[in-house]
N, C-alpha and C positions, 0 to 999 in steps of 0.2 A: 454361311455368311461370307461375303466377299472379302478377299484379302485386302488389307489396308493399302499395301503398296500398289496393288492393281487399281484400287479406287482412285488413287492420286496419280497413277501413271508414272511411277518412278521405280528405279531399281532398288533391290533390297539393301544395297550398300550406298544409297544416296546420302549426300550430306544434308545437314540441317538447313542450309541455304537452299538447296535444290528442292527439299520438301516444302519449304515456305513458298518458293516461287511457283511450284506446281499448284499449291493450295490457292494462292492469290489468283492465278489464271483461271482456275475452275470456279472460284467463288464469284468472279466478275461475270462469268457466263451463266451461272445457275442461281444467283441471288434472286429472291422473290420480287424485288423491285425491278429487276431487269427481265426476268423470265418467270411470269406468274403461274405457269402451268403446274399441275399436281405432280407430274412425273419429275419435273425439274426441282420441285420442292423436296421430294423424297431423295433425289440424287444429291441435293445440296446438304441435306442432313447427314447422308453417308460420308460425303467429302469432309464435312466439319468434324464428324466423329473420328474419321481416320487421321485427320491432321492433329486433333487433340491428343491422340494416342502416340503418334510418331514424333510429335514435337516435344514430348516429355521424355527425357533420356531414360528415366526409370521405367515408365510404362512401355517405351519402345523395347527396352532390354527384356522385359517380361514377355512382351509379345513375340519378339524374335526367338526367345528360348522355347516357346511352344507354338510357333506360328504354323500356317497352313503349308509351309514348304516341306513338311514331312521331317523325317529324322536326318536327312542328309544335311550336313553343315550345321545342325542344331547343337547347342551347347547346354546340356542339362547341368544344373548346379549340384547334382549329387542327391543323396537320400533326403537331405533337408527340403529340397524343392519338391520331391515326390511326396513326402509326408505332408507338406504344406498344401499340396494339391488336394490330398484326400481329407485332411483334418483342419486345414486353415482356410484360405480364401476360396477353395473349390467347393463344388456341390451347390447346396441351396444358398441363396442370397440371404444376407442378414438383414435386409431391408434398408431403405433410404436413411441417410443421416439427417438429423434435425438442423434447420437453419438457426434455430433459437439456441443461444449460448449464454452462460452466465457472464455478467460484466466483470471487468477487472476491479481489483481492490485499489484504493487510493490512500495515500499517506499525506497528512498535513501537519506541519509543525506549528504549535500554538504557544505563544509566550504569555505568561501570567505573572502578576505581581505577587510578592510574598503575602501581602495583605489579603489578596483574593484566595490564597490557599487556606487561610484560617477557617473560613466557613464555606468555601466553594464559590463558584461564580457561574454566570450564564453568558454565552457568546452567540452571536449570529454571524456565522462565517460565510463569506462570499467565496465560492469555489467555481472554477471552470471545469466542467465535466461533461460526460455524455448522458443525455436524458432521452427518454422515449419520444419518438416523433409524434407530435400531436395531430398531424395531418392524416397519417395512416394508422396511428395507434400501435405501431410496432409490426404491422403486417408486411411492410416493405412494398406494398402494392398501392397504386393510385386508388383513391376512394372509388368504390363501385366495381372494382375488379378484384380478382383473386389469382393465386398461382395456378398454372395449368399443368396437367400431367405431361411429363416428358414423353414424346412419342418415339424416342430411340430406345429407352430402357423400359417404357410403359409404366413408370412410377416405381420401379424396383430400386433405382439408384445404382444399379450395376449391370454390366454386360456379361453374359455367359457365352462361352464358345467351346467347341470341342477341340481338344488337343491330343495329338498322337504322342504317346510316350512309350517307354519301355514296357509298361504294363498294359498297353492298349489305349483305346480312346477314353479320355476322361474329360469332365467338364470343369473349366476354370471360370472364375468370376473376378472382374476388375471394375473399379468405379467408372460410372458412365462419364465420359468426357464432355458430353453436351450439357448435362445438368449438374456436373461436378459431384454426383453422388446424392443429391437432394431428392431426386425423384420428380421434382417439379421445376418449372421455369417461371421466373417473374417476367411475364410478357409486357406488362405496363408498370415499370417501377415508379414509386412515389417520387415526384419531382422535388419535394422538400428535402428528403433524406437520401435521395439517389438510390433507393432500394435497400438501404441499410437498416431501416427500422429505428434509427436513433440519430440524434444530431448533437453537435457541441453547443453548449449554452452555459451561461452563468446563473447559478441558483444559490439561494440562501439556505444554509443548514443550521438549524438551531441546536446548540450544544449546551448541556448542563455539565460543567466541570466540577467534580466532587471535591470536597475538602480533603486535605492531606496528600494531594498529589505532589510528586517531586520530579525533578529533572530526569529525563530518560524514560519516564513511565509512558506506556502506550495504552490508550483507551480505544476499545473496539466499538464501532457503531454498525451493527449488522444491517445490511440493506441500504446503506447510505452512500455506497460507492457508485461506480459508473453503471449505467443501464447496459444490459447485454444486447447483442445484435438480434434483430427479428423478434423483439418482444421478450428477450431473455431476462432472467432475474437480475436484480442489481447486485453488484459486488458489495464488499464491506468498506467502511471508511475507518481509518486508523488515525488517531490524534496522538502525536508525540509531544509531550509536555516539556517546556523549558521554563523554569522559575527564575525570574530576574533577581539579581542581587539587591539587597536593601542597604541603605546607607547606615542604618543604626542596628537593625536586628539581623541575626543569622539563625540557622536552625540546626538542630541535632535530632534527627528522627522527628518526633512530634513536639519536641521542646523548642521554645524560642530562647535565644541567648542575647544578652546585651550587656554593656559596661556602663556603670554609673559613676560619674566623677563626684567625689565628696570632699568638701573642704576639711582641713585638719581639725578645725574646732568642732565641726559637726561629727567627725569621727570620734573625737574625744568625749563630747558631751551627749551625743546621740540626738536624733531628730526624726521627723517623718518626711519622707521624700515622695513627691508626686511624679510618677513616671508615665509618660504618654505612650501607652502600649498600642498595638495595631488595632485593637477593638475597644479603645477607651482608656481613661486614666486608671492607674493602679497605685494604691498607697503602699509604700515600702517602709517598714519600720527599721530604723538604724539604731541599734543598741549602743549605749556608751561604751567606749573602748574598742570601736570597730577597727579591724586590721585590714590593711591593703591586701587584696587578693581573696578576701572572703566572698562566698557566693550565697546570696539570699534567694530562696526558692519561694515563688508565689504559685500555689497550687491552681491547676485548671485554668490557666490563662495562656496556654500555648495553642497549638494547632489541633483542630478537631480531627480525630483519627480517621484514616481512609477506610479501614476495616474495623468493625466493632463500634463501640460507643465511647463517649468521654473525650477529654482533651488532654494534651500534654501540659507541661508546666512552663512558667516563665522563670528563667534563671538569670539573676542579676549579679554580675561580678562587680566588686567594689574597687575603685582606683582612688586612693587618697592623694589629694593635691597638696603639696608643700609650697607655701608662699615663697617667692623669690625676691620680692622687694618689700622691705619693712621700713616704716618710719622710725624715728628715734624712740618715740614713746612705745611703739609696738615691740621694738627690740629689747627695751628695758624690761617690759612685762615678760617676755619670753625668757630672758636671763634670770629674772626673779623666780619664774616657774621652774627653770632647770636647777637652780640652787636648792629649792625646797623639795624637789622630787629627785632624789638620788637614784641612779640606776647604773648598771654595769657599763664599763667603757666599751666602745665598739670592738667587736671580735668576729673572727671567722665563723661561718655557719656552713650548713650543707650547701653544695653547689646548686644554684637556681638559674634557670634559663631567662629569668626576668619576669616582670609582672604578667605579661600576656601568656607566657608559658604556664605560670602558676594558675592563672584564670582558666586556661584550657584544661589543665589537669583536674581542676576542681569542677569545671563545667562537665567534663566527660566522665569524671570519677563518680 
């Protein structure tokens, strides 16, 4: 095999710019559009391959380390390179690599209302992503054409060459610079996807969001991510959930929490309150003598559980409202009640953080 430096007509210590200038000069002379002869075509392929190797610093370093210049001036990297020659990239080729690759995963953040969390909801999400090209169906080629075998590596995806080493002549293998290791060349790329096998587009993804989700939860939708290059499999789509705050209800796990304002007379005499829950009205029985800070539990009116079956509870915290403005008649009645209902004078009790702290402790307790 001809030496790459000799093919380009440059010295072994030529700079990157000198290599590039030499390649451009030869390419203008040998390009098939200018020189259609078979000999010029073969020469053009050799020049292109030589440039691909020498213009890549890593490939050039590997080539120089075991080039055709013999042992003089060569710099072997030690036993690691020798073992790599025998057991790594040397010897038999591992075959061409596939153009087809799995697409990337995608992450979308979805906001849902607390009411939607109770029973779950459905969304049709509009996403900008990569989809398989409909023109070439992921083949990367213009319809009616197909990839052609690389005539430099003959479809192997790699170039083998003999290298003189301390142990004698050995065969090394490096990716073909012409086909980039694929073994084939897309001679006529699809004009729609520019030979990628996929295009950017907006598509609709139907999503069923289950009940019981909470902020920060991620749902995985296998195969709903970006399409891979050259007809590769789709990646996965991940949905990161954010539950919007509600003006009335909050949640603790699968339980719904709310505060019910009760008049002083209803707290004393008792009554039935109608609470507008997230999934319809709920009757809450207020027993006579109800105290501020009490929590009334309504079974199975919370959030449907994400895993398992059943629902959480609705927990209603009571806040007793004391009237601040009384008419003369109302004040007289209250005073009469106070005289007839003797109770202890105001006194210190255990320290309390206030009504909401008491509600919180009873909610979570």
